[in-house]
C-alpha positions as CSV (number, residue, x, y, z in Angstrom):
1,X,-51.6,-15.0,-15.5
2,X,-54.0,-17.8,-15.6
3,X,-54.4,-21.3,-17.0
4,X,-57.6,-22.3,-18.9
5,X,-59.8,-25.0,-17.7
6,X,-60.0,-28.2,-19.7
7,X,-59.8,-31.9,-19.4
8,X,-57.2,-34.6,-20.0
9,X,-56.9,-38.4,-19.7
10,X,-55.3,-39.8,-16.6
11,X,-52.4,-42.2,-17.2
12,X,-54.2,-45.3,-16.0
13,X,-57.8,-44.5,-16.6
14,X,-60.1,-43.6,-19.5
15,X,-62.0,-41.1,-17.3
16,X,-61.6,-37.4,-18.0
17,X,-59.7,-35.3,-15.4
18,X,-60.8,-31.8,-14.9
19,X,-58.2,-29.1,-14.9
20,X,-59.2,-26.1,-13.1
21,X,-58.1,-22.6,-13.9
22,X,-55.4,-21.2,-11.5
23,X,-55.0,-17.5,-11.0
24,X,-51.3,-16.5,-10.5
25,X,-50.8,-13.2,-8.9
26,X,-48.1,-10.9,-10.5
27,X,-44.9,-10.7,-8.5
28,X,-44.7,-7.9,-6.0
29,X,-42.1,-5.2,-6.7
30,X,-38.8,-5.8,-4.9
31,X,-38.0,-3.2,-2.3
32,X,-34.8,-1.2,-2.8
33,X,-31.9,-3.1,-1.2
34,X,-29.5,-0.2,-0.7
35,X,-30.1,1.9,2.5
36,X,-28.1,4.7,1.0
37,X,-29.9,7.8,-0.3
38,X,-29.6,8.6,-3.9
39,X,-27.2,11.5,-3.4
40,X,-24.8,9.2,-1.4
41,X,-24.8,6.6,-4.2
42,X,-24.0,9.2,-6.8
43,X,-21.2,10.6,-4.7
44,X,-19.7,7.1,-4.1
45,X,-19.9,6.5,-7.9
46,X,-18.0,9.7,-8.6
47,X,-15.3,8.9,-6.0
48,X,-14.8,5.4,-7.4
49,X,-14.7,6.7,-11.0
50,X,-12.0,9.3,-10.0
51,X,-10.0,6.6,-8.2
52,X,-10.1,4.2,-11.1
53,X,-9.1,7.0,-13.5
54,X,-6.2,7.9,-11.2
55,X,-4.9,4.4,-11.1
56,X,-5.2,4.0,-14.8
57,X,-3.6,7.4,-15.4
58,X,-0.7,6.5,-13.2
59,X,0.0,3.3,-15.0
60,X,-0.3,5.0,-18.4
61,X,2.1,7.8,-17.4
62,X,5.1,5.5,-16.8
63,X,7.8,5.9,-19.4
64,X,7.8,5.2,-22.3
65,X,4.6,7.1,-22.6
66,X,3.1,9.7,-24.9
67,X,2.6,13.4,-24.1
68,X,-1.2,12.7,-23.8
69,X,-0.7,9.9,-21.4
70,X,1.6,12.0,-19.2
71,X,-0.8,14.9,-19.3
72,X,-3.6,12.6,-18.2
73,X,-1.5,11.2,-15.4
74,X,-0.6,14.7,-14.2
75,X,-4.2,15.5,-13.7
76,X,-4.2,13.1,-10.7
77,X,-0.9,14.1,-9.1
78,X,-2.9,15.4,-6.1
79,X,-4.6,12.0,-5.8
80,X,-1.4,10.0,-5.8
81,X,0.2,12.3,-3.2
82,X,-2.9,12.1,-1.0
83,X,-3.0,8.3,-0.8
84,X,0.8,7.7,-1.4
85,X,0.1,5.1,-4.1
86,X,3.6,5.1,-5.7
87,X,4.8,1.8,-4.2
88,X,1.5,0.0,-4.1
89,X,0.7,0.5,-7.8
90,X,4.3,0.3,-9.1
91,X,4.1,3.4,-11.2
92,X,7.9,3.5,-11.6
93,X,9.4,1.5,-14.5
94,X,12.8,2.0,-12.8
95,X,12.0,2.5,-9.1
96,X,14.5,4.4,-7.0
97,X,16.4,2.8,-4.1
98,X,14.2,1.9,-1.1
99,X,14.7,4.0,2.0
100,X,15.1,2.0,5.2
101,X,14.8,3.4,8.7
102,X,17.2,1.9,11.2
103,X,16.0,2.5,14.8
104,X,18.3,1.6,17.7
105,X,16.3,1.2,21.0
106,X,18.5,1.6,24.1
107,X,17.1,0.2,27.4
108,X,17.8,1.2,30.9
109,X,19.7,-2.0,31.7
110,X,22.3,-1.2,29.0
111,X,20.9,-3.6,26.3
112,X,19.8,-2.4,22.9
113,X,17.5,-3.6,20.0
114,X,17.6,-2.7,16.4
115,X,14.4,-2.3,14.4
116,X,14.2,-1.8,10.6
117,X,11.3,-0.1,8.8
118,X,10.3,-1.7,6.5
119,X,11.1,-5.1,7.9
120,X,12.6,-7.7,5.6
121,X,9.6,-9.9,6.2
122,X,6.2,-8.3,7.0
123,X,3.4,-10.6,8.1
124,X,-0.2,-10.0,7.3
125,X,-1.8,-8.3,4.2
126,X,0.5,-6.6,1.6
127,X,-0.8,-3.2,2.7
128,X,1.1,-3.5,5.9
129,X,4.4,-3.5,4.0
130,X,3.1,-0.7,1.8
131,X,2.5,1.3,5.0
132,X,6.0,0.7,6.3
133,X,7.5,1.7,2.9
134,X,5.5,4.9,3.0
135,X,6.6,5.7,6.5
136,X,10.3,5.1,5.7
137,X,10.0,7.2,2.5
138,X,8.4,10.1,4.3
139,X,11.1,10.2,6.9
140,X,13.8,10.0,4.3
141,X,12.3,12.8,2.2
142,X,11.6,15.0,5.3
143,X,15.1,14.7,6.7
144,X,16.7,15.4,3.4
145,X,14.5,18.4,2.8
146,X,15.3,19.8,6.2
147,X,19.1,19.5,5.7
148,X,18.8,21.1,2.3
149,X,16.8,24.0,3.5
150,X,18.9,24.8,6.6
151,X,22.3,23.9,5.1
152,X,23.4,22.1,8.2
153,X,23.6,18.6,9.7
154,X,20.4,16.8,10.7
155,X,21.3,16.9,14.5
156,X,20.8,20.7,14.5
157,X,17.1,20.3,13.6
158,X,14.2,19.2,15.6
159,X,12.5,17.1,13.0
160,X,8.9,16.7,13.9
161,X,8.4,13.5,11.9
162,X,11.5,11.9,13.5
163,X,10.3,12.8,16.9
164,X,6.9,11.2,16.1
165,X,8.8,8.0,15.1
166,X,10.7,8.0,18.3
167,X,7.6,8.7,20.4
168,X,5.8,5.8,18.9
169,X,8.7,3.4,19.4
170,X,9.1,4.5,23.1
171,X,5.4,3.9,23.7
172,X,5.3,0.5,22.0
173,X,8.5,-0.8,23.6
174,X,8.3,-0.3,27.4
175,X,11.6,0.0,29.2
176,X,13.3,2.0,26.3
177,X,15.3,4.9,27.5
178,X,16.2,6.5,24.2
179,X,15.9,6.0,20.4
180,X,18.5,6.7,17.8
181,X,17.2,7.0,14.2
182,X,19.3,6.5,11.1
183,X,18.3,6.3,7.5
184,X,19.9,4.3,4.7
185,X,18.9,3.1,1.2
186,X,18.5,-0.4,-0.2
187,X,20.1,-0.3,-3.6
188,X,18.8,-2.0,-6.7
189,X,21.4,-4.4,-8.2
190,X,22.7,-3.8,-11.6
191,X,21.3,-6.5,-14.0
192,X,24.8,-7.0,-15.5
193,X,26.3,-7.6,-12.0
194,X,23.5,-10.2,-11.3
195,X,24.2,-12.0,-14.6
196,X,27.9,-12.0,-13.9
197,X,27.4,-13.5,-10.5
198,X,25.1,-16.3,-11.9
199,X,27.7,-17.1,-14.5
200,X,30.5,-17.3,-11.9
201,X,28.5,-19.6,-9.7
202,X,27.0,-21.6,-12.6
203,X,23.5,-20.7,-11.3
204,X,24.0,-22.8,-8.1
205,X,23.6,-19.8,-5.8
206,X,21.1,-17.1,-5.7
207,X,22.2,-13.4,-5.8
208,X,21.9,-12.0,-2.2
209,X,19.6,-9.0,-2.5
210,X,20.2,-8.2,1.2
211,X,24.0,-8.3,1.3
212,X,25.8,-5.5,3.0
213,X,27.0,-4.1,-0.3
214,X,23.4,-3.5,-1.3
215,X,22.9,-0.9,1.5
216,X,24.3,2.6,1.8
217,X,26.0,3.7,5.0
218,X,23.4,4.7,7.6
219,X,22.9,8.4,7.9
220,X,22.3,9.6,11.4
221,X,19.0,11.5,12.0
222,X,19.0,12.1,15.7
223,X,18.9,10.8,19.3
224,X,15.6,11.1,21.1
225,X,15.2,10.4,24.9
226,X,12.0,8.7,25.9
227,X,11.7,10.8,29.1
228,X,10.0,13.6,27.2
229,X,7.3,11.3,25.8
């Protein structure tokens, strides 16, 4: 690109001012910014497309939904199971009760400590709570499946997932001599009961979602000594 030479008048003078032609070089091509090779970029695009489709399909499959929507959601069942996205993406219009792991840590001096998973208040990013929900749900499902298959009480089984829980708690809480694991469910309040409570109190009190009546009786999973860990 170039500007033609010519002349013009200066602002405060009658003399002609020469305008010289200036050659402007074309812009150099911008180097490719991504260090990834082409095949890696294509693979990442496919992975992201599948993930987005799985998230959209899971949301569309929530009742009330059509046969087509449920069929599309079923295509990504493997994806939801692999990443355990049920809680994070709230696929359930009517979610089931929330499993809660109650761990009692007994120390050598005779004292004990109770830990709940998930905790009532979880600090940090929301994914930390999602992780605790997934851990509690896995132990609840695993212990229930073991009891159903064997047709006996949970204490007659060496549950590998429960042992893994106990091992981790023993390692992260020095001085613990044994860990007792129990599982219970945090129930969902009936909307009619909540409305009745608000009418009785005139709206001056909030319904206690963490009252004892909102939890089932803890079911014993097993006792695990820390000596073996």
